[in-house]
N, C-alpha and C positions, 0 to 999 in steps of 0.2 A: 321464575328463572329471571335473572338479572341480564339486560340487554346492554351491550357495550356501545358507547358512543363511537359513530364512525370516524369522527375526526381524531379521537384517541387511538382507534385502530391504525388509522393511517400514520399517525405519529410513531406508534410501535413498529409498524412495518418499515417506516423510514429509517428508524434508529437500527433496526436488525440489518437492513440492507447495506448501511453505512458501516456498521461494525463488521459485517462479513467481508465487505470490499477492502477494508483497511486492516483486518486481523493479522495478517502476516506481518505487515510493517510494525504494528504495535508489539507483537510478540517478539520481534526482532530487536526493537528498542528495549523491551524488558530483558531479553536474553543477554543483551550486552552488559548488564548490571548485576545479573543474577547467576549463580553458578550451576544450579540444577534445574533440570526441566520441571520437577515437581514444584519448586520455588516460583518458576516462571507460569505455571499453570494457576497457582494459588494466586498470584499477584494479578494475572489476567483476569480472573474471575472477579477480584475485587474492583479492578479497574472498570470492567463491565457494569458492575452495579452501581458504582459511583457515577459512571458516564450516563447511564440510564436515568438515575435519580436527578441528574443535572442537566438532562438533554434539553428540556424546555428553555433553559437559560441560553442555548447556544443560538446565536442570531443567524449566521450564514453556514448552516450545517454542511452543505454540499462541498464548499470550498475550503473550510476550516477544520473538518472533522478530524482527519487524521492528527494535525497538530494539536489540537484541543485534547484529544485523547492522550496524546503523548505527555502533555502537561500533567494530565491526571496521574498517568503511569509514574512519572517522575515522582509525584507525592506519595504514591502508593509503594514505590520502591523504597523511598526514604523511611516510611512508616514500617514496612516490612523489615527492613535492615535493622532499625531501632529496636524491633522485637527480638531480633537475633543477637543483640549486643552482648549477651552473655557468652556467646561463642568466640573463642580467641581468634578465630580465622576471619572474622569479619573486616571488610575494607574500611578504611577511613572514610567518614561521611563526606569530606571535600572531595575525595577521589570518586566517590559514587556520583556526586554532583557533577563533576567534571565529565564523567563517562555519560551522564544523562544529557548534558549539553551537546556533547559529541553525537549522540544517538539522535537528539531533536534534529540537529543539522542534517544528518544523514536520511532522517525520514522525510524532512522537508524537501531534500535534493531529490530522492525517489519520487516524491508526489509530483514535483515539478516535471521530472523526465517522463513519468507516465502521462501527465496532461499533454505534454509537447508531443509525445508518441501518438496519442490520440488525434491531436491536431493534425500532424503529418500524414497518419493513415486516411483521415477524411479527404486530404488533398490529392491522394493517389488516384489515377484513373480507375474507374470501376472495376475493370478486368484484373488489374494488377492488385487491387485491394482484396478482391474475392480470391485470388490465388494465394496471397500471403496469409490471410486469415484461415483458408482452408488447410494450409500446410501445417498449421500449429493446432488443428483441432485434434483432440484425442482420438485415437483409433484410425487415423487417416495415414495411409503410406504414400510416400512420394511416388512409388509406382503406379499405384491406384489413381493418385491425383493427375499424374503425367498422362495416364491412358484418358481420363476425363477431359484434359485439356487438349488432347490430341498432339502431345510432345513426348519425346523420349525422356526418361528420367534424367540423363545427363543435362539435356537442354533446359529441363525444369530447374535442375539445381544451380544452374548458371543464371537463370532468370530470377530465382529467389536470392542468389547472392547480389545481384544488381538492385534488387528492390531493397534488400536490407542496407545496402550502401547508401541508396537514396534516402532511406528513412532516417539512417544515422546522420547524414548530412544535415537533413532538415532539422533533426531533433537539436543537433549541436548549434545550428545557426538560430534556432528559436531560444535555446537557453543563453546564448551569447546576447541576443537581443533583450531578454529578460534582465541578464545582468547589467546591461547598459542603461536600461530603463531604471533600474533600482539604485544606479550609482549617483 
């Protein structure tokens, strides 16, 4: 029986983890350029294979994975569309490139927003962080959470509203700082 190299297994696990983390963003990027969910699934599969084959070339996988995979997706979308060129309803390639550019900017923006939200969540007081994270866990009702926190549901809703406002203010402030730093 062939034993696997532990470092290769770690790299495979890391790739799968990053792909799963960013799959929704990548699928959204692809979906913006293709008309059917079947086409999106086919291109997503091709993107996954190409990304896996080139993963070793990516230097800073944690920070740039989503953008990198979207670049791969862009080429795979264009390749897929060239294969459909016989269909009279295919969009002009320049339009597809423009849509891909727009999708890349949107994915980049979403990745930045998520990073800043994580940053802001870490800066919340521990009790507030635990409450907001618990409120968004699947299967947890506000009534149940309020009982655990010793609050009535209306008071918990008000607290959650204030925490969300605090997070939104923090995220917007951080994004503004990023924009100023990149200007």
